VMD Tcl script that builds the backbone (N, CA, C; Angstrom):
set m [mol new atoms 549]
animate dup $m
set s [atomselect $m all]
$s set {name element resname resid chain x y z} {
  {N N MET 1 A 12.390 -99.379 205.129}
  {CA C MET 1 A 12.484 -98.128 205.595}
  {C C MET 1 A 11.905 -98.190 207.148}
  {N N LEU 2 A 10.875 -98.802 207.354}
  {CA C LEU 2 A 10.397 -98.841 208.858}
  {C C LEU 2 A 11.313 -99.504 209.813}
  {N N ALA 3 A 11.887 -100.705 209.113}
  {CA C ALA 3 A 13.047 -101.290 209.955}
  {C C ALA 3 A 14.329 -100.301 210.384}
  {N N VAL 4 A 14.503 -99.445 209.302}
  {CA C VAL 4 A 15.464 -98.541 209.417}
  {C C VAL 4 A 15.252 -97.587 210.663}
  {N N GLY 5 A 13.800 -97.112 210.536}
  {CA C GLY 5 A 13.208 -96.200 211.411}
  {C C GLY 5 A 13.370 -96.779 212.866}
  {N N LEU 6 A 13.082 -97.907 213.034}
  {CA C LEU 6 A 13.199 -98.343 214.400}
  {C C LEU 6 A 14.472 -98.747 214.758}
  {N N THR 7 A 15.432 -98.975 213.975}
  {CA C THR 7 A 16.873 -99.150 214.289}
  {C C THR 7 A 17.320 -97.688 214.639}
  {N N THR 8 A 17.100 -96.645 213.816}
  {CA C THR 8 A 17.575 -95.440 214.143}
  {C C THR 8 A 17.011 -94.872 215.546}
  {N N THR 9 A 15.656 -95.248 215.828}
  {CA C THR 9 A 15.046 -94.777 217.154}
  {C C THR 9 A 16.029 -95.477 218.268}
  {N N VAL 10 A 16.228 -96.680 218.129}
  {CA C VAL 10 A 17.130 -97.401 219.229}
  {C C VAL 10 A 18.483 -96.806 219.206}
  {N N ALA 11 A 18.952 -96.580 218.125}
  {CA C ALA 11 A 20.453 -95.892 218.134}
  {C C ALA 11 A 20.332 -94.525 218.717}
  {N N SER 12 A 19.494 -93.941 218.706}
  {CA C SER 12 A 19.071 -92.590 219.177}
  {C C SER 12 A 18.711 -92.280 220.523}
  {N N LEU 13 A 18.444 -93.430 221.375}
  {CA C LEU 13 A 18.050 -93.406 222.711}
  {C C LEU 13 A 18.973 -92.469 223.660}
  {N N PRO 14 A 20.151 -92.915 223.465}
  {CA C PRO 14 A 21.394 -91.930 224.295}
  {C C PRO 14 A 21.181 -90.551 223.958}
  {N N LEU 15 A 20.362 -90.122 222.963}
  {CA C LEU 15 A 20.295 -88.700 222.674}
  {C C LEU 15 A 21.414 -87.898 221.945}
  {N N LEU 16 A 22.343 -88.335 222.370}
  {CA C LEU 16 A 23.798 -87.740 221.773}
  {C C LEU 16 A 24.075 -88.470 220.602}
  {N N THR 17 A 23.486 -89.629 220.429}
  {CA C THR 17 A 23.946 -90.387 219.120}
  {C C THR 17 A 22.912 -90.207 218.079}
  {N N ALA 18 A 21.803 -89.283 218.298}
  {CA C ALA 18 A 20.746 -89.164 217.254}
  {C C ALA 18 A 21.322 -88.574 216.059}
  {N N PRO 19 A 22.111 -87.517 215.932}
  {CA C PRO 19 A 22.458 -87.133 214.646}
  {C C PRO 19 A 23.181 -88.382 213.929}
  {N N THR 20 A 24.163 -89.058 214.373}
  {CA C THR 20 A 24.872 -89.963 213.720}
  {C C THR 20 A 24.021 -91.382 213.399}
  {N N ALA 21 A 22.905 -91.568 214.281}
  {CA C ALA 21 A 21.958 -92.425 213.886}
  {C C ALA 21 A 21.218 -92.057 212.689}
  {N N LEU 22 A 20.913 -90.880 212.578}
  {CA C LEU 22 A 20.118 -90.446 211.281}
  {C C LEU 22 A 21.136 -90.418 210.109}
  {N N ALA 23 A 22.322 -90.054 210.306}
  {CA C ALA 23 A 23.263 -90.197 209.215}
  {C C ALA 23 A 23.547 -91.560 208.781}
  {N N ALA 24 A 23.463 -92.321 209.611}
  {CA C ALA 24 A 23.806 -93.922 209.329}
  {C C ALA 24 A 22.498 -94.379 208.352}
  {N N ALA 25 A 21.268 -93.958 208.934}
  {CA C ALA 25 A 19.990 -94.230 208.442}
  {C C ALA 25 A 19.990 -93.739 206.748}
  {N N CYS 26 A 20.275 -92.513 206.673}
  {CA C CYS 26 A 20.339 -92.065 205.353}
  {C C CYS 26 A 21.572 -92.600 204.354}
  {N N THR 27 A 22.594 -93.027 205.023}
  {CA C THR 27 A 23.467 -93.795 204.154}
  {C C THR 27 A 23.074 -95.031 203.689}
  {N N VAL 28 A 22.647 -95.799 204.490}
  {CA C VAL 28 A 22.132 -97.216 204.321}
  {C C VAL 28 A 20.976 -97.085 203.178}
  {N N LEU 29 A 20.106 -96.143 203.458}
  {CA C LEU 29 A 18.950 -96.055 202.426}
  {C C LEU 29 A 19.335 -95.479 201.186}
  {N N ARG 30 A 20.461 -94.652 201.082}
  {CA C ARG 30 A 20.933 -94.334 199.790}
  {C C ARG 30 A 21.527 -95.464 199.017}
  {N N ARG 31 A 22.268 -96.178 199.751}
  {CA C ARG 31 A 22.953 -97.368 199.165}
  {C C ARG 31 A 21.776 -98.347 198.760}
  {N N SER 32 A 20.842 -98.629 199.659}
  {CA C SER 32 A 19.725 -99.403 199.176}
  {C C SER 32 A 18.904 -99.126 197.930}
  {N N ILE 33 A 18.819 -97.702 197.863}
  {CA C ILE 33 A 18.064 -97.274 196.710}
  {C C ILE 33 A 18.925 -97.393 195.312}
  {N N ARG 34 A 20.413 -97.042 195.517}
  {CA C ARG 34 A 20.894 -97.260 194.321}
  {C C ARG 34 A 21.355 -98.730 193.849}
  {N N GLU 35 A 21.330 -99.574 194.965}
  {CA C GLU 35 A 21.433 -100.943 194.470}
  {C C GLU 35 A 20.412 -101.734 194.353}
  {N N ASP 36 A 19.172 -101.118 194.731}
  {CA C ASP 36 A 17.863 -101.902 194.733}
  {C C ASP 36 A 17.867 -103.086 195.423}
  {N N ARG 37 A 18.090 -103.014 196.802}
  {CA C ARG 37 A 17.960 -104.037 197.574}
  {C C ARG 37 A 17.664 -103.666 199.009}
  {N N PRO 38 A 17.099 -104.732 200.044}
  {CA C PRO 38 A 16.703 -104.223 201.137}
  {C C PRO 38 A 17.912 -104.008 202.295}
  {N N VAL 39 A 17.651 -103.325 203.178}
  {CA C VAL 39 A 18.897 -102.895 204.136}
  {C C VAL 39 A 18.672 -103.774 205.176}
  {N N GLY 40 A 19.783 -104.545 205.588}
  {CA C GLY 40 A 20.042 -105.122 207.063}
  {C C GLY 40 A 20.553 -104.330 208.060}
  {N N VAL 41 A 20.094 -104.855 209.304}
  {CA C VAL 41 A 20.524 -104.149 210.565}
  {C C VAL 41 A 22.010 -104.045 210.634}
  {N N GLY 42 A 22.758 -105.424 210.340}
  {CA C GLY 42 A 24.185 -105.353 210.313}
  {C C GLY 42 A 24.839 -104.211 209.452}
  {N N GLU 43 A 24.118 -103.927 208.512}
  {CA C GLU 43 A 24.744 -102.892 207.564}
  {C C GLU 43 A 24.552 -101.495 208.177}
  {N N TYR 44 A 23.464 -101.520 208.795}
  {CA C TYR 44 A 23.120 -100.078 209.625}
  {C C TYR 44 A 24.117 -99.866 210.598}
  {N N VAL 45 A 24.346 -100.969 211.593}
  {CA C VAL 45 A 25.464 -101.008 212.597}
  {C C VAL 45 A 26.910 -100.738 212.070}
  {N N ALA 46 A 27.182 -101.340 210.822}
  {CA C ALA 46 A 28.526 -101.121 210.402}
  {C C ALA 46 A 28.632 -99.626 210.007}
  {N N GLU 47 A 27.561 -99.235 209.403}
  {CA C GLU 47 A 27.810 -97.624 209.025}
  {C C GLU 47 A 27.600 -96.743 210.243}
  {N N PHE 48 A 26.877 -97.152 211.409}
  {CA C PHE 48 A 27.072 -96.250 212.406}
  {C C PHE 48 A 28.340 -96.240 213.191}
  {N N ARG 49 A 28.880 -97.493 213.182}
  {CA C ARG 49 A 30.273 -97.492 213.789}
  {C C ARG 49 A 31.284 -96.749 212.932}
  {N N ALA 50 A 30.987 -96.638 211.451}
  {CA C ALA 50 A 32.189 -96.079 210.779}
  {C C ALA 50 A 32.295 -94.486 211.260}
  {N N HIS 51 A 31.254 -93.976 211.860}
  {CA C HIS 51 A 31.398 -92.600 212.319}
  {C C HIS 51 A 32.468 -92.507 213.274}
  {N N GLY 52 A 32.875 -93.377 214.267}
  {CA C GLY 52 A 33.794 -93.442 215.377}
  {C C GLY 52 A 32.923 -92.909 216.670}
  {N N LEU 53 A 33.254 -93.335 217.790}
  {CA C LEU 53 A 32.724 -92.767 218.912}
  {C C LEU 53 A 33.098 -91.418 219.308}
  {N N ARG 54 A 34.219 -90.961 218.948}
  {CA C ARG 54 A 34.739 -89.569 219.393}
  {C C ARG 54 A 33.802 -88.496 218.737}
  {N N ARG 55 A 33.680 -88.718 217.368}
  {CA C ARG 55 A 32.869 -87.903 216.490}
  {C C ARG 55 A 31.469 -87.875 216.861}
  {N N VAL 56 A 30.871 -89.074 217.136}
  {CA C VAL 56 A 29.583 -89.190 217.434}
  {C C VAL 56 A 29.187 -88.307 218.674}
  {N N LEU 57 A 29.932 -88.574 219.619}
  {CA C LEU 57 A 29.668 -87.788 220.877}
  {C C LEU 57 A 30.001 -86.145 220.686}
  {N N LEU 58 A 31.051 -86.018 219.815}
  {CA C LEU 58 A 31.121 -84.381 219.684}
  {C C LEU 58 A 30.056 -83.785 218.800}
  {N N VAL 59 A 29.487 -84.489 217.926}
  {CA C VAL 59 A 28.400 -83.990 217.313}
  {C C VAL 59 A 27.206 -83.996 218.067}
  {N N GLY 60 A 26.894 -84.995 218.844}
  {CA C GLY 60 A 25.722 -85.170 219.758}
  {C C GLY 60 A 25.682 -83.989 220.659}
  {N N VAL 61 A 26.901 -83.658 221.301}
  {CA C VAL 61 A 27.014 -82.639 222.308}
  {C C VAL 61 A 26.741 -81.377 221.573}
  {N N ALA 62 A 27.243 -81.140 220.523}
  {CA C ALA 62 A 27.014 -79.813 219.561}
  {C C ALA 62 A 25.441 -79.517 219.387}
  {N N VAL 63 A 25.086 -80.715 219.053}
  {CA C VAL 63 A 23.480 -80.508 218.660}
  {C C VAL 63 A 22.711 -80.284 219.798}
  {N N PHE 64 A 23.028 -80.799 221.019}
  {CA C PHE 64 A 22.527 -80.795 222.293}
  {C C PHE 64 A 22.468 -79.218 222.827}
  {N N ALA 65 A 23.771 -78.815 222.634}
  {CA C ALA 65 A 24.126 -77.389 223.071}
  {C C ALA 65 A 23.199 -76.544 222.267}
  {N N ALA 66 A 23.302 -76.679 221.178}
  {CA C ALA 66 A 22.474 -75.736 220.084}
  {C C ALA 66 A 20.828 -75.746 220.301}
  {N N VAL 67 A 20.253 -77.023 220.750}
  {CA C VAL 67 A 18.994 -77.012 220.978}
  {C C VAL 67 A 18.820 -76.226 222.247}
  {N N THR 68 A 19.658 -76.609 223.303}
  {CA C THR 68 A 19.447 -76.010 224.626}
  {C C THR 68 A 19.540 -74.359 224.353}
  {N N LEU 69 A 20.555 -74.073 223.574}
  {CA C LEU 69 A 20.558 -72.388 223.477}
  {C C LEU 69 A 19.119 -71.902 222.713}
  {N N VAL 70 A 18.714 -72.811 221.778}
  {CA C VAL 70 A 17.556 -71.909 221.234}
  {C C VAL 70 A 16.428 -71.997 222.049}
  {N N LEU 71 A 16.178 -73.171 222.922}
  {CA C LEU 71 A 15.180 -73.333 223.927}
  {C C LEU 71 A 15.325 -72.214 224.910}
  {N N LEU 72 A 16.630 -71.785 225.478}
  {CA C LEU 72 A 16.847 -70.861 226.447}
  {C C LEU 72 A 16.534 -69.515 225.916}
  {N N ASP 73 A 16.968 -69.187 224.714}
  {CA C ASP 73 A 16.588 -67.981 223.892}
  {C C ASP 73 A 15.031 -67.838 223.749}
  {N N LEU 74 A 14.415 -68.909 223.449}
  {CA C LEU 74 A 12.645 -68.738 223.393}
  {C C LEU 74 A 12.269 -68.327 224.670}
  {N N ALA 75 A 12.749 -69.060 225.809}
  {CA C ALA 75 A 12.041 -68.919 227.175}
  {C C ALA 75 A 12.331 -67.320 227.437}
  {N N LEU 76 A 13.595 -66.988 227.308}
  {CA C LEU 76 A 14.050 -65.458 227.440}
  {C C LEU 76 A 13.069 -64.504 226.640}
  {N N ALA 77 A 12.664 -64.779 225.411}
  {CA C ALA 77 A 12.113 -63.897 224.638}
  {C C ALA 77 A 10.528 -63.975 225.170}
  {N N GLY 78 A 10.106 -65.021 225.666}
  {CA C GLY 78 A 8.793 -65.012 226.347}
  {C C GLY 78 A 8.772 -64.410 227.709}
  {N N ALA 79 A 9.955 -63.847 228.183}
  {CA C ALA 79 A 9.859 -63.256 229.530}
  {C C ALA 79 A 9.300 -62.041 229.484}
  {N N GLY 80 A 8.665 -61.408 228.594}
  {CA C GLY 80 A 8.246 -60.123 228.573}
  {C C GLY 80 A 9.229 -58.954 228.098}
  {N N LEU 81 A 10.207 -59.369 227.469}
  {CA C LEU 81 A 11.016 -58.263 227.018}
  {C C LEU 81 A 10.321 -57.600 225.762}
  {N N PRO 82 A 10.638 -56.246 225.523}
  {CA C PRO 82 A 10.043 -55.343 224.536}
  {C C PRO 82 A 9.956 -56.018 223.128}
  {N N VAL 83 A 10.898 -56.486 222.609}
  {CA C VAL 83 A 10.760 -57.094 221.374}
  {C C VAL 83 A 10.877 -58.535 221.276}
  {N N ALA 84 A 10.060 -59.218 222.213}
  {CA C ALA 84 A 10.097 -60.484 222.375}
  {C C ALA 84 A 9.500 -61.223 221.299}
  {N N ARG 85 A 8.461 -60.857 220.795}
  {CA C ARG 85 A 7.609 -61.614 219.739}
  {C C ARG 85 A 8.445 -61.595 218.514}
  {N N PRO 86 A 8.825 -60.616 217.800}
  {CA C PRO 86 A 9.607 -60.620 216.645}
  {C C PRO 86 A 11.006 -61.413 216.886}
  {N N MET 87 A 11.483 -61.264 218.263}
  {CA C MET 87 A 12.739 -62.184 218.491}
  {C C MET 87 A 12.412 -63.706 218.228}
  {N N SER 88 A 11.310 -63.945 218.846}
  {CA C SER 88 A 11.027 -65.433 218.886}
  {C C SER 88 A 10.669 -65.985 217.556}
  {N N TRP 89 A 10.047 -65.226 216.770}
  {CA C TRP 89 A 9.865 -65.546 215.352}
  {C C TRP 89 A 11.154 -65.695 214.551}
  {N N ALA 90 A 12.003 -64.728 214.748}
  {CA C ALA 90 A 13.253 -64.764 213.958}
  {C C ALA 90 A 14.065 -66.014 214.475}
  {N N LEU 91 A 14.086 -66.400 215.858}
  {CA C LEU 91 A 14.830 -67.495 216.283}
  {C C LEU 91 A 14.492 -68.598 216.002}
  {N N THR 92 A 12.931 -68.765 215.910}
  {CA C THR 92 A 12.295 -70.026 215.469}
  {C C THR 92 A 12.577 -70.195 213.837}
  {N N ALA 93 A 12.749 -69.162 213.024}
  {CA C ALA 93 A 13.090 -69.425 211.582}
  {C C ALA 93 A 14.357 -69.713 211.656}
  {N N LEU 94 A 15.204 -69.078 212.231}
  {CA C LEU 94 A 16.755 -69.209 212.247}
  {C C LEU 94 A 17.047 -70.841 212.715}
  {N N ALA 95 A 16.253 -71.392 213.665}
  {CA C ALA 95 A 16.459 -72.787 214.128}
  {C C ALA 95 A 15.805 -73.734 213.183}
  {N N ALA 96 A 14.619 -73.344 212.472}
  {CA C ALA 96 A 14.216 -74.261 211.469}
  {C C ALA 96 A 15.290 -74.386 210.189}
  {N N ALA 97 A 15.825 -73.277 209.803}
  {CA C ALA 97 A 16.841 -73.206 208.867}
  {C C ALA 97 A 18.108 -74.157 209.161}
  {N N GLY 98 A 18.287 -74.077 210.480}
  {CA C GLY 98 A 19.569 -74.648 210.938}
  {C C GLY 98 A 19.304 -76.320 210.958}
  {N N LEU 99 A 18.040 -76.544 211.301}
  {CA C LEU 99 A 17.523 -77.947 211.217}
  {C C LEU 99 A 17.566 -78.514 209.868}
  {N N VAL 100 A 17.206 -77.853 209.129}
  {CA C VAL 100 A 17.242 -78.127 207.455}
  {C C VAL 100 A 18.691 -78.384 207.091}
  {N N VAL 101 A 19.607 -77.465 207.342}
  {CA C VAL 101 A 21.118 -77.544 206.897}
  {C C VAL 101 A 21.549 -78.811 207.766}
  {N N ALA 102 A 21.293 -78.907 208.888}
  {CA C ALA 102 A 21.705 -80.271 209.623}
  {C C ALA 102 A 21.339 -81.532 209.004}
  {N N LEU 103 A 19.917 -81.664 208.599}
  {CA C LEU 103 A 19.399 -82.817 208.182}
  {C C LEU 103 A 20.061 -82.981 206.698}
  {N N ARG 104 A 20.229 -81.937 205.951}
  {CA C ARG 104 A 21.127 -82.299 204.802}
  {C C ARG 104 A 22.592 -82.582 204.822}
  {N N ALA 105 A 23.111 -82.209 206.110}
  {CA C ALA 105 A 24.458 -82.731 206.405}
  {C C ALA 105 A 24.640 -84.216 206.617}
  {N N ALA 106 A 23.481 -84.640 207.399}
  {CA C ALA 106 A 23.217 -86.050 207.746}
  {C C ALA 106 A 23.193 -86.838 206.653}
  {N N ALA 107 A 22.566 -86.305 205.605}
  {CA C ALA 107 A 22.390 -87.032 204.277}
  {C C ALA 107 A 23.497 -86.967 203.295}
  {N N ASP 108 A 24.624 -86.283 203.662}
  {CA C ASP 108 A 25.835 -86.123 202.939}
  {C C ASP 108 A 26.408 -87.400 202.792}
  {N N PRO 109 A 26.835 -88.042 201.629}
  {CA C PRO 109 A 27.541 -89.379 201.373}
  {C C PRO 109 A 28.939 -89.401 201.929}
  {N N GLU 110 A 29.500 -88.184 202.381}
  {CA C GLU 110 A 30.810 -88.320 203.168}
  {C C GLU 110 A 30.829 -87.944 204.565}
  {N N VAL 111 A 29.493 -88.002 205.080}
  {CA C VAL 111 A 29.456 -87.364 206.463}
  {C C VAL 111 A 30.387 -88.107 207.470}
  {N N ALA 112 A 30.467 -89.406 207.175}
  {CA C ALA 112 A 31.389 -90.319 208.120}
  {C C ALA 112 A 32.773 -89.892 208.342}
  {N N ARG 113 A 33.157 -88.919 207.221}
  {CA C ARG 113 A 34.601 -88.687 207.278}
  {C C ARG 113 A 34.660 -87.242 208.102}
  {N N GLY 114 A 33.558 -86.508 208.442}
  {CA C GLY 114 A 33.536 -85.435 209.197}
  {C C GLY 114 A 32.403 -84.619 208.854}
  {N N TRP 115 A 31.786 -83.985 210.003}
  {CA C TRP 115 A 30.802 -83.285 209.945}
  {C C TRP 115 A 30.812 -81.840 209.617}
  {N N VAL 116 A 31.957 -81.112 209.854}
  {CA C VAL 116 A 32.255 -79.951 209.332}
  {C C VAL 116 A 32.051 -79.667 207.786}
  {N N PRO 117 A 32.950 -80.703 207.106}
  {CA C PRO 117 A 32.770 -80.461 205.755}
  {C C PRO 117 A 31.504 -80.815 205.266}
  {N N ALA 118 A 30.676 -81.856 205.751}
  {CA C ALA 118 A 29.340 -82.224 205.453}
  {C C ALA 118 A 28.368 -80.881 205.740}
  {N N LEU 119 A 28.609 -80.188 206.757}
  {CA C LEU 119 A 27.824 -79.060 207.091}
  {C C LEU 119 A 28.072 -77.896 206.067}
  {N N ASN 120 A 29.224 -77.775 205.678}
  {CA C ASN 120 A 29.660 -76.785 204.711}
  {C C ASN 120 A 29.113 -77.045 203.343}
  {N N ARG 121 A 29.067 -78.387 202.974}
  {CA C ARG 121 A 28.423 -78.780 201.601}
  {C C ARG 121 A 26.976 -78.711 201.725}
  {N N ALA 122 A 26.203 -79.104 202.956}
  {CA C ALA 122 A 24.943 -78.887 203.112}
  {C C ALA 122 A 24.501 -77.373 203.032}
  {N N LEU 123 A 25.105 -76.509 203.396}
  {CA C LEU 123 A 24.881 -75.238 203.544}
  {C C LEU 123 A 24.923 -74.486 202.053}
  {N N THR 124 A 25.978 -75.139 201.385}
  {CA C THR 124 A 26.074 -74.659 199.863}
  {C C THR 124 A 24.781 -75.179 199.133}
  {N N ARG 125 A 24.450 -76.383 199.418}
  {CA C ARG 125 A 23.147 -77.311 198.742}
  {C C ARG 125 A 22.055 -76.375 199.176}
  {N N SER 126 A 22.083 -75.975 200.225}
  {CA C SER 126 A 20.691 -75.162 200.825}
  {C C SER 126 A 20.352 -73.854 200.052}
  {N N VAL 127 A 21.559 -73.184 199.929}
  {CA C VAL 127 A 21.537 -71.916 199.141}
  {C C VAL 127 A 21.228 -72.203 197.913}
  {N N THR 128 A 21.779 -72.976 196.975}
  {CA C THR 128 A 21.575 -73.397 195.541}
  {C C THR 128 A 20.155 -74.224 195.547}
  {N N ASP 129 A 19.718 -74.729 196.294}
  {CA C ASP 129 A 18.414 -75.597 196.158}
  {C C ASP 129 A 17.233 -75.261 197.167}
  {N N PRO 130 A 16.766 -74.066 196.966}
  {CA C PRO 130 A 15.742 -73.684 198.070}
  {C C PRO 130 A 14.471 -74.592 198.027}
  {N N ALA 131 A 14.214 -75.226 196.844}
  {CA C ALA 131 A 13.109 -76.083 196.819}
  {C C ALA 131 A 13.261 -77.252 197.497}
  {N N GLY 132 A 14.529 -77.807 197.600}
  {CA C GLY 132 A 14.988 -78.951 198.430}
  {C C GLY 132 A 14.828 -78.799 199.932}
  {N N CYS 133 A 15.264 -77.409 200.233}
  {CA C CYS 133 A 15.105 -76.890 201.648}
  {C C CYS 133 A 13.440 -76.970 201.988}
  {N N ALA 134 A 12.683 -76.572 201.011}
  {CA C ALA 134 A 11.215 -76.653 201.401}
  {C C ALA 134 A 10.679 -77.886 201.427}
  {N N LEU 135 A 11.222 -78.931 200.702}
  {CA C LEU 135 A 10.673 -80.225 200.773}
  {C C LEU 135 A 11.114 -80.819 202.112}
  {N N ILE 136 A 12.479 -80.602 202.482}
  {CA C ILE 136 A 12.843 -81.125 203.759}
  {C C ILE 136 A 11.971 -80.541 204.964}
  {N N ALA 137 A 11.805 -79.225 204.963}
  {CA C ALA 137 A 10.930 -78.558 205.911}
  {C C ALA 137 A 9.560 -79.222 206.173}
  {N N THR 138 A 9.038 -79.500 204.733}
  {CA C THR 138 A 7.753 -80.022 204.839}
  {C C THR 138 A 7.649 -81.468 205.339}
  {N N ALA 139 A 8.928 -82.281 205.185}
  {CA C ALA 139 A 8.918 -83.473 205.693}
  {C C ALA 139 A 8.973 -83.419 207.208}
  {N N VAL 140 A 9.692 -82.522 207.639}
  {CA C VAL 140 A 9.783 -82.401 209.196}
  {C C VAL 140 A 8.427 -81.937 209.855}
  {N N GLY 141 A 7.861 -80.878 209.076}
  {CA C GLY 141 A 6.426 -80.787 209.391}
  {C C GLY 141 A 5.476 -81.855 209.463}
  {N N LEU 142 A 5.567 -82.545 208.670}
  {CA C LEU 142 A 4.719 -83.851 208.632}
  {C C LEU 142 A 4.973 -84.873 209.603}
  {N N CYS 143 A 6.291 -84.886 210.090}
  {CA C CYS 143 A 6.609 -85.679 211.039}
  {C C CYS 143 A 6.078 -85.391 212.297}
  {N N VAL 144 A 6.132 -83.890 212.515}
  {CA C VAL 144 A 5.616 -83.191 213.761}
  {C C VAL 144 A 4.325 -83.656 213.816}
  {N N ALA 145 A 3.474 -83.221 212.701}
  {CA C ALA 145 A 1.970 -83.328 212.722}
  {C C ALA 145 A 1.815 -85.160 212.860}
  {N N PHE 146 A 2.462 -85.867 212.400}
  {CA C PHE 146 A 2.087 -87.282 212.730}
  {C C PHE 146 A 2.398 -87.758 214.046}
  {N N LEU 147 A 3.388 -87.129 214.644}
  {CA C LEU 147 A 3.781 -87.350 216.207}
  {C C LEU 147 A 2.747 -86.841 217.196}
  {N N TRP 148 A 2.207 -85.561 216.525}
  {CA C TRP 148 A 1.284 -84.892 217.349}
  {C C TRP 148 A -0.059 -85.807 217.462}
  {N N MET 149 A -0.458 -86.212 216.128}
  {CA C MET 149 A -1.489 -87.249 216.059}
  {C C MET 149 A -1.606 -88.479 216.762}
  {N N LEU 150 A -0.353 -88.950 216.845}
  {CA C LEU 150 A -0.220 -90.443 217.489}
  {C C LEU 150 A 1.334 -90.571 217.917}
  {N N LEU 151 A 1.502 -90.388 219.118}
  {CA C LEU 151 A 2.687 -90.395 219.863}
  {C C LEU 151 A 3.556 -91.814 219.720}
  {N N LEU 152 A 2.867 -92.811 219.578}
  {CA C LEU 152 A 3.426 -93.994 219.267}
  {C C LEU 152 A 4.259 -94.039 217.862}
  {N N LEU 153 A 3.843 -93.153 216.936}
  {CA C LEU 153 A 4.631 -93.075 215.781}
  {C C LEU 153 A 6.217 -92.725 215.919}
  {N N ALA 154 A 6.418 -92.255 217.087}
  {CA C ALA 154 A 7.793 -91.622 217.374}
  {C C ALA 154 A 8.911 -92.743 216.925}
  {N N LEU 155 A 8.441 -94.019 217.487}
  {CA C LEU 155 A 9.399 -95.214 217.093}
  {C C LEU 155 A 9.695 -95.463 215.715}
  {N N LEU 156 A 8.712 -94.783 214.812}
  {CA C LEU 156 A 9.036 -95.144 213.435}
  {C C LEU 156 A 9.282 -94.077 212.489}
  {N N LEU 157 A 9.146 -92.902 213.041}
  {CA C LEU 157 A 9.183 -91.570 212.213}
  {C C LEU 157 A 10.781 -91.385 211.596}
  {N N PRO 158 A 11.890 -91.714 212.321}
  {CA C PRO 158 A 12.943 -91.433 211.927}
  {C C PRO 158 A 13.343 -92.194 210.536}
  {N N GLY 159 A 12.712 -93.265 210.450}
  {CA C GLY 159 A 12.962 -93.896 208.902}
  {C C GLY 159 A 12.314 -93.058 207.715}
  {N N PRO 160 A 11.030 -92.829 207.956}
  {CA C PRO 160 A 10.518 -92.032 206.739}
  {C C PRO 160 A 11.159 -90.538 206.769}
  {N N LEU 161 A 11.774 -89.930 207.750}
  {CA C LEU 161 A 12.396 -88.718 207.824}
  {C C LEU 161 A 13.759 -88.844 206.915}
  {N N ALA 162 A 14.445 -89.922 207.226}
  {CA C ALA 162 A 15.724 -90.240 206.726}
  {C C ALA 162 A 15.402 -90.489 205.282}
  {N N PHE 163 A 14.392 -91.233 204.956}
  {CA C PHE 163 A 14.137 -91.516 203.432}
  {C C PHE 163 A 13.808 -90.210 202.822}
  {N N ALA 164 A 13.077 -89.295 203.465}
  {CA C ALA 164 A 12.507 -88.008 202.637}
  {C C ALA 164 A 13.790 -87.195 202.403}
  {N N VAL 165 A 14.702 -86.978 203.315}
  {CA C VAL 165 A 15.901 -86.197 203.258}
  {C C VAL 165 A 16.930 -86.921 202.291}
  {N N THR 166 A 17.001 -88.159 202.317}
  {CA C THR 166 A 17.683 -89.007 201.365}
  {C C THR 166 A 17.202 -88.860 200.044}
  {N N ALA 167 A 15.862 -88.797 199.665}
  {CA C ALA 167 A 15.312 -88.641 198.427}
  {C C ALA 167 A 15.638 -87.068 197.801}
  {N N VAL 168 A 15.366 -86.290 198.676}
  {CA C VAL 168 A 15.572 -84.711 198.487}
  {C C VAL 168 A 17.153 -84.690 197.893}
  {N N GLU 169 A 17.949 -85.408 198.589}
  {CA C GLU 169 A 19.370 -85.150 198.205}
  {C C GLU 169 A 19.850 -85.994 196.999}
  {N N ALA 170 A 19.069 -86.922 196.801}
  {CA C ALA 170 A 19.235 -87.784 195.541}
  {C C ALA 170 A 18.755 -87.310 194.189}
  {N N ARG 171 A 17.628 -86.467 194.515}
  {CA C ARG 171 A 16.997 -85.729 193.420}
  {C C ARG 171 A 18.057 -84.406 193.207}
  {N N GLY 172 A 18.878 -83.819 193.929}
  {CA C GLY 172 A 19.765 -83.055 193.924}
  {C C GLY 172 A 20.816 -83.538 193.088}
  {N N GLU 173 A 21.361 -84.773 193.651}
  {CA C GLU 173 A 22.589 -85.373 192.835}
  {C C GLU 173 A 22.158 -85.674 191.347}
  {N N ARG 174 A 20.985 -86.100 191.177}
  {CA C ARG 174 A 20.418 -86.473 189.833}
  {C C ARG 174 A 20.492 -85.374 188.928}
  {N N ALA 175 A 20.043 -84.149 189.588}
  {CA C ALA 175 A 19.790 -82.900 188.745}
  {C C ALA 175 A 21.342 -82.449 188.239}
  {N N GLN 176 A 22.284 -82.530 189.193}
  {CA C GLN 176 A 23.564 -82.289 189.183}
  {C C GLN 176 A 24.290 -83.112 188.028}
  {N N GLY 177 A 23.908 -84.307 188.040}
  {CA C GLY 177 A 24.592 -85.399 186.972}
  {C C GLY 177 A 23.979 -85.033 185.663}
  {N N ASP 178 A 22.584 -84.647 185.518}
  {CA C ASP 178 A 21.966 -84.221 184.321}
  {C C ASP 178 A 22.648 -82.998 183.818}
  {N N ALA 179 A 22.898 -81.793 184.639}
  {CA C ALA 179 A 23.574 -80.799 184.135}
  {C C ALA 179 A 25.095 -80.845 183.778}
  {N N ASP 180 A 25.883 -81.811 184.333}
  {CA C ASP 180 A 27.175 -82.331 184.025}
  {C C ASP 180 A 27.163 -82.895 182.684}
  {N N THR 181 A 26.118 -83.882 182.202}
  {CA C THR 181 A 26.270 -84.546 180.977}
  {C C THR 181 A 25.527 -83.770 179.812}
  {N N GLY 182 A 24.928 -82.629 180.253}
  {CA C GLY 182 A 24.226 -81.845 179.236}
  {C C GLY 182 A 22.851 -82.043 178.865}
  {N N ASP 183 A 22.185 -83.271 179.558}
  {CA C ASP 183 A 20.915 -83.661 179.256}
  {C C ASP 183 A 19.841 -82.769 179.871}
}
mol reanalyze $m
mol bondsrecalc $m
mol representation Tube
mol addrep $m
């Protein structure tokens, strides 16, 4: 998991590739869990390449634009507008919900085929599994706390975050499988 974290960090350095790097990490970790074997860097690179350069850049630009928009809105909310405080709280809650849905989309098994369908499925899973959303939000909060405590952990944190999101999604898949079989 830590090797996946380091590899994901390196793959995320151009910033526009961060969503795809996390998606590749979730995919190789899911495969590792199912097949009970370690993950190799070559497997990670192959999964990253499966997304295609065009999709990687489009998703990265969309995420970068969304983050920029949220930061600009928060800056405007702090500029002394009459309803600034409630707007900044609402915007922060909306951004956190969007982050959880985006992380769930990154952990989707079919994300390499397209992000829009993965986002739709992630939104559906988020609505039907609020406990999973709370778990993912907690994982993000812990990563932020660890980063605040020791900045050097930034190199390793994508691995545990990808593992947490993958585990939450695997929990949902297992619960769905049990419901389908009547267990």
